[in-house]
C-alpha positions in Angstrom: -32.3 -5.7 -14.0 -35.8 -4.5 -14.1 -37.0 -8.0 -15.0 -35.1 -9.5 -12.0 -36.6 -6.9 -9.7 -40.1 -7.5 -10.9 -39.6 -11.2 -10.4 -38.4 -10.5 -6.7 -41.3 -8.1 -6.1 -44.0 -10.5 -7.6 -42.6 -13.4 -5.5 -42.7 -11.4 -2.4 -46.1 -10.2 -3.0 -47.3 -13.6 -3.8 -45.9 -15.0 -0.6 -47.6 -12.3 1.4 -44.5 -10.7 2.8 -44.3 -7.0 3.1 -41.2 -4.9 2.5 -41.0 -4.0 6.1 -41.1 -7.8 7.1 -38.4 -8.6 4.5 -36.3 -5.6 5.6 -36.4 -6.6 9.3 -35.7 -10.4 8.5 -32.8 -9.6 6.1 -31.5 -6.6 8.1 -31.5 -4.7 4.8 -33.0 -1.2 4.7 -36.4 -0.9 2.9 -35.1 1.7 0.6 -32.5 -0.7 -0.7 -35.2 -3.5 -1.3 -37.3 -1.0 -3.1 -34.5 0.1 -5.4 -33.7 -3.6 -6.1 -37.4 -4.3 -7.0 -37.5 -1.3 -9.2 -34.3 -2.3 -11.0 -32.6 1.0 -10.3 -29.1 -0.3 -9.5 -27.6 3.0 -10.5 -28.0 4.3 -7.0 -25.6 1.7 -5.6 -21.9 2.6 -5.3 -20.7 -1.0 -4.8 -22.0 -3.6 -7.2 -20.6 -6.4 -5.0 -22.7 -5.3 -2.1 -25.7 -4.9 -4.4 -25.1 -8.5 -5.7 -24.9 -9.9 -2.2 -28.2 -8.1 -1.3 -29.9 -9.6 -4.3 -28.6 -13.1 -3.5 -29.8 -12.8 0.2 -33.2 -11.5 -1.0 -33.6 -14.3 -3.5 -32.7 -16.9 -0.8 -35.2 -15.3 1.5 -37.9 -15.5 -1.1 -37.0 -19.0 -2.2 -35.9 -18.0 -5.7 -33.1 -19.9 -7.4 -30.0 -17.9 -6.6 -28.1 -19.1 -9.7 -30.7 -17.5 -11.9 -30.4 -14.2 -10.1 -26.6 -14.3 -10.2 -26.5 -15.2 -13.9 -29.0 -12.3 -14.8 -27.0 -9.9 -12.7 -23.7 -10.9 -14.2 -25.1 -10.7 -17.8 -26.5 -7.3 -17.1 -23.2 -6.1 -15.6 -21.4 -7.5 -18.7 -23.6 -5.7 -21.1 -23.4 -2.5 -19.1 -19.6 -2.5 -18.8 -19.0 -3.6 -22.3 -20.6 -0.4 -23.5 -18.0 1.8 -21.7 -15.9 3.5 -24.5 -12.1 2.7 -24.4 -11.4 6.4 -24.0 -13.1 6.4 -20.7 -11.4 3.2 -19.6 -8.0 4.6 -20.5 -8.8 7.9 -18.8 -9.7 6.1 -15.6 -6.4 4.0 -15.8 -4.4 7.3 -16.2 -6.2 8.9 -13.3 -5.5 5.8 -11.1 -1.8 5.9 -12.0 -1.6 9.6 -11.2 -3.2 8.9 -7.8 -0.6 6.1 -7.2 2.3 8.4 -8.2 0.8 11.1 -5.7 0.6 8.5 -3.0 4.3 7.4 -3.7 5.5 11.0 -3.4 4.0 11.6 0.1 6.4 10.3 2.7 6.3 10.0 6.4 9.6 10.1 8.3 8.6 6.8 9.8 7.8 5.1 6.4 10.4 6.8 4.1 13.0 4.5 2.7 16.3 6.2 2.5 18.9 5.2 -0.1 21.8 3.2 1.2 25.0 5.2 1.7 28.2 4.2 0.1 30.3 3.4 3.2 33.3 1.8 1.4 35.1 5.2 0.8 34.6 6.1 4.6 36.0 2.7 5.6 39.1 3.1 3.4 39.6 6.7 4.6 39.4 5.5 8.2 41.9 2.7 7.6 44.4 5.0 5.9 44.1 7.6 8.8 44.8 4.9 11.4 47.8 3.6 9.4 49.1 7.2 9.2 48.6 7.8 12.9 50.5 4.5 13.7 53.4 5.4 11.4 53.6 8.9 12.9 53.8 7.4 16.4 56.4 4.9 15.3 58.5 7.6 13.6 58.3 10.0 16.7 59.3 7.1 19.0 62.2 6.3 16.7 63.3 9.9 16.7 63.3 10.2 20.4 65.3 7.0 20.9 68.6 6.6 19.2 70.8 3.7 20.0 68.6 2.8 22.9 69.3 6.3 24.5 66.6 8.8 25.3 66.5 12.3 23.9 67.1 13.9 27.3 70.4 12.1 27.8 71.5 12.8 24.3 70.8 16.4 24.7 72.9 16.4 28.0 75.8 14.6 26.4 75.9 16.9 23.4 75.9 20.0 25.7 78.8 18.6 27.7 80.7 17.8 24.6 80.5 21.4 23.4 81.8 22.8 26.7 
């Protein structure tokens, strides 16, 4: 990256453009342009933003952007291929732990409740309704015997006993 930064710096100086002018034209802070020219990309958190800054800067200076992109990609490949597998696995485990922690936090508005088993309640309700209907039918049957009501039967049976 130092080589690419030196190319950008020498092209800028050869064209007579100051860092302040380039910063104003590109709307990129001067400190970022200085870091790009120095090749110190470790100070950038987002490599995609850095890559876009470098592309914009190369376009501004009239440098072939494909060359800058290829050098950047080669550097990033070399840099990332040197990361030990243990560190990669550790990062994956931490990411999965973070995901599990996020899954455990629920809001009453976003929590998905398990579906209740409603079939036993439906069956119980139907059985209760049938029993109530049978109880009503049996009570009406007990009150009316031979199409006579219970009051009349009670009156008749009292007269018979006298």
